[in-house]
N, C-alpha and C positions, 0 to 999 in steps of 0.2 A: 313910345317904345312899347308900353303895355298894350296899347290898342293894336299895334301890328302883331304882337305875339298872340293876342286874343283872336285876331282874324285868322292867323295861320292855324291855330289849334281848332277853331271852328271849321275851317276848310277841310282839315285832315279828318275831323270827326264825321263831317257830312260824306266825304269820300268813302270812309270805311262802312258807314251805314248803307250806302248804295251798293258797295261791293258785297256786303253780307246778304243782300236781298237779290242780287243779280243772278238769274238762273244759269247763265253761262259759267260764271265762276263757281257757283254752288255745284254744278254738275261735275266740273273737273275736280273740285275738292273731294266730292264723294267718291269719284273714281280713285283718287290717291288713297283715301281711307281704305277702300276695298282692296286696292293693289298692295297696300302695306300688310293688310290682314292675310290675303291669299298668297302673297309673294308671286303672283302671276300677272304681271302688268299687261302682257300682250292679250291674255284672255279677257282682262277687264276692258281694254280698248275695244276688242271685238264685241263684247257684250253690250257696250254703249255705242256701237257704230250704226250709221244709217245704212240704207240699202246698198248704196254704191260702194262703201268701204267693206260691207259684208261680202259683196260679190268678189272683191279682191281677196279677202281672206278665204273664201270658198275655193277660188282658183288655186290658192296656195295649198289648201287641204287636198284637193283633187289631184294636184300634180304630184303629191307625195314628197315634195322637196321643200326645204325651208328656203324661201327666196324672198327678197325684198327687204330683209332686215337681218343683221348679224348679231343683234343684241336685243335686250328688252327695251323697246323704244320708250316706254313710260319712264323707266328709271335710267335710261341712257347708259346701260352697262350690261356686260355679260354676267357679271357677278354683282348684282345690285346691293347697295347699302340702303335699307329701307327706313333708316332713322335720320337721314340727312334733312336739314331744315329746308323747307319749301317756301317759295314766295309766289303768289298768284297775282296776276294783273291782267286786266282786259286791254287788249291792243286792237283797236279797230272795232267795227260793229259786231263781228261774230267770232272773234279770236281771243283765246285765253293763253297767255304765256306763263309757263311754270319755270322758275329758276330753281335748279337743284344746287344747293351749296356744296362746296368741296367736302368730301367725306374722308374717311381714313385712307381709302385706296383710290377712290375715284375723283377726278377733277370736277370743278364746277362746270355746269352745263345748263342748257335750257331746251325746252321743247314747247312748240306752239300747237294748240288744238284749234281746228276750225270746226265750229259747231253750227247745226241748224236746229233752231228751237221753234216749237209750236206752243206758245204760252210758257209754262215752266218745264215742259218735256223737251229736253235737248238730246241730240244725237251727234256723235262725232262723224264728220264727213271726211276729215283728213287730219294727219298729224305731220308737222313739219319739224325736222331737226337738222343737225349739221349735214346729214346725208340727203336732205331734200324731202320731197313728198313721199310719205309711206305708201300711199295708194299707187302712185306712179312707179315707185321702186318695186313693189310686189308685182304689178302688171308687167313691167318691163323684164324683170328677172325671171318670172315664172314662164313668160312666153318663150324666152330663150331656152330655159330648162326643158320646156315641153318640146321645142323643136329639136334640141339635142337628143332627147329620149326617142322621138320618132325616127330621127336619122340613124341612131345607133341600132334601133330595131330593124330598120331596112338593111343595114350592113350585115347584121347577124343572119338575116335570111339568105343573103348572097353566099 
């Protein structure tokens, strides 16, 4: 009995040591520290994004519309609770899942970050939540918004 318990404790200790030194998990943890401090999760994601996700954010900015997301994706809420307990876990080779516990107003949720790392330097290439891919949502919705804007300008000229 004691041997089994000792093995379980050892296994858990080894896992937490690897998680503490994993650049993927450390990057996402640092993002949440900054997001909690700044209360601007979308800006934190953009700050840590790779070139392809930055392009999507730039399309969003050029379009002048908020498209692709209706809430702060990092905190999974329009009115984030920044003190909810968070649980970080690596799922797959380059993915980190963050479980956001139930808050006073917000339900429990999760968000998965897809990262590309070069050594300890990691960048977010996409964020997946219950709405799907952030990058795909921005590109799809901004493209539609842009077409609607161009179409409305053509009608105004007539």
